[in-house]
Residue, then its C-alpha position, 0 to 999 in steps of 0.5 A: x305956154x299954158x300960162x300965156x294962153x290963160x293971160x290971153x284968154x283973160x284979156x279977150x274976156x275982159x275986153x268984151x265984158x258985157x258980151x262975156x257976161x251974157x255968154x256966161x249967163x246960161x252957165x250961171x243960170x244952169x249952175x244956180x238951178x242945179x245947185x239950189x234945187x238939188x241942195x234944197x231937195x237934199x236938205x228936205x230929205x235929211x229933215x224928213x228922214x231925221x223926223x222919221x228916224x226920231x219916231x223909232x227905226x225898230x217900230x211897227x205900227x198896225x191899223x186894223x180896218x176889219x176885226x172880223x168880230x175879234x177886236x183886240x183888247x188891252x189884254x190881247x196886246x200883252x199876248x202879242x208882246x210875249x212873242x220872242x221877236x217882239x219887245x213891247x206893244x202899246x195901244x193908241x187912241x186919239x181925240x180932240x178936246x178942250x184943254x183949259x186952266x183957270x185963265x187959258x183955253x186951247x184945243x188939244x190933241x189928246x192921246x190915250x195910250x199905255x205905259x210902253x208907248x214912251x219906250x217905243x217912241x223914244x220920248x224923253x221927259x223934262x219933268x215928272x214921270x210917264x204913265x204906268x200900268x197901274x194908271x191904265x188899269x185904274x182908269x186914273x185921271x192923270x196926264x203927261x203933256x207937251x212942253x208947249x201945252x204946259x207953257x201956253x196953258x199952265x204958264x210954266x213947264x214945271x207944272x207936275x202936280x198941277x191940274x189941267x181940265x180936258x172937256x171940263x174934267x180935271x187931270x193931274x199933270x204927272x209929266x212934261x215932255x222935253x221940247x225936242x220930243x214934242x216937235x216931231x210928234x206935233x209936226x206929223x200929227x198936226x197939233x201944237x198941244x199934245x196930251x197923253x192920258x191912260x187909254x182906258x180913261x180916254x175910252x170913258x171920256x170920248x165917244x170916238x174911242x172904244x175898248x176895241x183897239x184899232x191902232x197900236x205900236x210894236x217895237x222889235x227887240x232891235x233894229x236888226x230883228x225888225x223884219x223878223x218881228x214884222x213876220x211874227x206880227x203878220x202871222x198872228x194877225x193872219x191867224x186872228x183875222x181869218x187869213x185876210x190880209x186886207x183886214x189890217x195894215x202894218x207900217x214899217x218905219x224902215x220901209x217908209x224911209x226907203x220909200x222916201x229915199x227913193x222918191x227924193x232920189x228920183x226928184x233930185x235926178x229930175x231936177x238935176x236933169x232940168x238944170x243940166x238942160x240949162x247948162x247945155x243951152x249955156x254951152x251952145x251960147x259959149x260955142x256961138x260966141x267963140x265962133x264969133x271971136x274966131x272970126x273977129x280974130x282971124x288976122x291975129x291967128x294968121x299973124x301968130x301962125x306966120x311967126x311960128x305958132x303951131x296948130x296946137x297952141x292956137x287950139x289951146x288958146x281958144x279952148x282955154x278961153x272957152x273953159x275960163x268963160x264956163x268956169x267963171x260962170x260956174x263960180x258965179x252960179x255957185x256964189x248966187x246959189x249960196x246967197x239964195x239958200x241963205x235967204x231961204x233959211x232966213x225966211x223959212x227958218x230952215x238950216x239948208x246948206x250947199x250939197x258938196x257933191x252937187x257943187x262938185x258935179x256942177x263944176x265938173x259938168x261946167x268944165x265938160x260943157x266948156x270943153x265940148x262946146x269950145x272944141x269946135x271953135x278952137x279946132x276951126x281957129x287952128x285949121x285956118x291957113x296963115x295966108x288966108x287968115x292974113x288976107x281976111x279983111x272982115 
């Protein structure tokens, strides 16, 4: 009986193609909006989370706004690193400079830092070595550059031993970062050309960076001890800055990821709710057309009841028809969603995909819409009395 009901439902749908398509349109738009919007948010969330994770999930960053006349120097950072909960500490300072070679000149972001920075940030080198403590202590004019800096300014990534000028001062290139490392830092810090030099050397070259350290990074001994490291660090900072919590800010990478997950989760629910409204509107369209269909097929219902069709079989027929319309609209909506996401990937150079859990939700919700909004018309058809239905002339 179920198979026969499907055949009759398909016949009814295909006999009024335009009307059936317009009935599905609300479901198509609702599913399309739900799948595309939530999939894009999910893809963006994954991308941002991966970027944050690549910067280190056992890392803390500290920004000092008021040093209370007790500024941190490089030697003071070594005292912080002596705490058993803390692994390494690295100062960071930034300035914008003109990086040039004999033939090319570009504006670059120049970072002054220390030897521990590479380990804390998890940077990998394609060529050469990273900065050493001796480079910092001796104010050496050496530099580690990103792959794009090496390629665009010096013409090759294998440039260890060559010189690059920063605001006219010559620096020996001792290392070149791998491509994947420069991508994350450049995206977050807003520069295409990143250059790392000893912190003490940057202090000499730039008026915007002083021996008083206002920003530094701290790594915990492991991801599991990050909270303990933060507690230990906060204790030291409070003791130094007269218990003034406003004198500094500690950024926890795990906290940032949790906040991002919360924001994107809320955004997904919001967009999903908006799309769900479109699906409900589509369900109203299905109910409206099914009521019209019941009226048009009143005599058919009367004949079927007269020859022995039960109330359940009549109800099943119209209910299946509503479910088929809803499910077909859902399938078309998912197909269009896939096409739209591929276009976004091609245009934006991204790699988003359909979120599997969202597709499942869309299918289930569409079936529920078809069931709920098809129930009333199906019940109305099933309750018709055979004699009244046969007398109906339209």
